[in-house]
C-alpha positions, 0 to 999 in steps of 0.5 A: 169755423176756424180762420187759421189752424196752427198745426202741431207738426213737431219741429217745424211749421205748418199753418192753414188759412181758411176764408170765403171757402178758399184755403191756402197753406203756409210751410209744409214739413214732413209728416201727415198732419197737414194732409190729414187736417185738409181731409178732415176739413173736407178741402179738395183744393188749396188755392195757394201754397207758400213756402217761407224758405228751403229748410227742410222743417218748412219745406219737406212735406210740400211735394206730398201735397203738390203730387197727391191725387186727393188735392189740387193746388192753384199757386205755389210761391217760394224764393230761390235758393241757389245753394240748396242741394238737398233731396227736398229741394231737388224734388220741388224743383222737379215738381215745378218742372212737371207743372210747367208742362202739365199745368198742374199748378202755377209756380212763383219763384218769388215771395216778398214785399213786392212779389206777390206782395198781398194775396186774398183767401176770400175775405182774408189777406196774406200779406208778405212783410218780409223779405223786401224786394231789395233783400230778396235780390241780394240773395243767400250769402249776399250783402243785405242792404242795411248790412250783414250777410244773409242766410237762408233764414234772412230771406225767410218769408214773414207773412201777416194774416188778417181780416182786419188791420192790425189784429191778425196773425204774423207768421215769423218763419225763421226771421233772423237779425238781418231780416229783422233789421231790413223790417225795421228799415222798411217800415213795414207794418207788422203789427198783429195781435198773435205772433208765431215766434220765429226759430221755433223759439230757438236762437235767432242766428248770430243775433242775441236772443233777448235783444232780438226778441225785444225789438221783434215784440215791440214791432209787432206788439202781440197779446199772444205768442205761439211757438210751433216746437218739437219735444225732442228737438233743439230743446225749444223753446229756449229759456231766454226766449221764453223769459223775453216773451213773458216779460213783454206781458204776452200769453204763450203757448207751444204746440209741443211740450218742452223737455224742461217743462216736465214729462208728457202727461195727457192729451184730453185737453187737445182740439179734434184736429190732427196733432203730431205729439198726441200719440206719445203725449208730446203736445202741449197746446197741440194744433191750435185753431184761431178766429180772426175778428175785431178782438184780435186772433182768439182761441175758443174760450172752452178750449183755451180754458182746457189748455190752461187747466192742462198747464196748471194741473198736469205739467210739473214745471211750465216755463210759460208760468215762469217770470222774473217779476 
């Protein structure tokens, strides 16, 4: 059984964590992949649902989980965003209002290093590495403690998933340069053997992509980097981001095939789990299952071999094979 599933949801993020018979969900974009995956896992109860921030590609699907008759949710964690005025955000506020009256789930309006700080899913630990309490207090559009003006991405929660220290998976959400500076200043330990790269491999706000990527990779020191991207959205991952990752010596896998990598080719190599890009052959690695053990965050060797064979023989110009060396 996998410990972590990185779902192919197209442009967005969604992660399912399993441990000791318990399940957590981190981010939920629109689409059926999350609920279909929970069904296939035989899950009926999600202990914790965490929403990194209020952007649609992280939050738009959470209402379907919270209101589904097929599943129950124990707790929801999300940071406030006073300037957010989207339909998805208003619907979430309404769902929280209903939950306060009915007890359907327990809402927590903070997701930072102090509150809740750490959550447990069986023998798995979810640690909030960013934002710090001080950064969260400075709010969207406020002045960050270490300089810079906050955006919603600055306050995007960064979650470390691990069973043993330093060898887990870091989910970087949409961390930007101001948020990264706060991580550096607080000295929080973000080392992990695998990293889900922020911004779906896109540009990190006003920060320079290369400098931002180098600083992040030096802090995390991952062996493997994953990009949760959509083939038809924003041309992610960006070539300069890919170059930074490869220059650092990391392995790289994207959930969907970037347009610059070539035309869709096959779905034969994909894992059994739901993948938004499967039908149109948009998936590259597709949904990725990982085990977290003393060797790090690892994929089944056979599945990894099939994926690498696909990249080597079915993709005409894969960016993950390019390097300046």
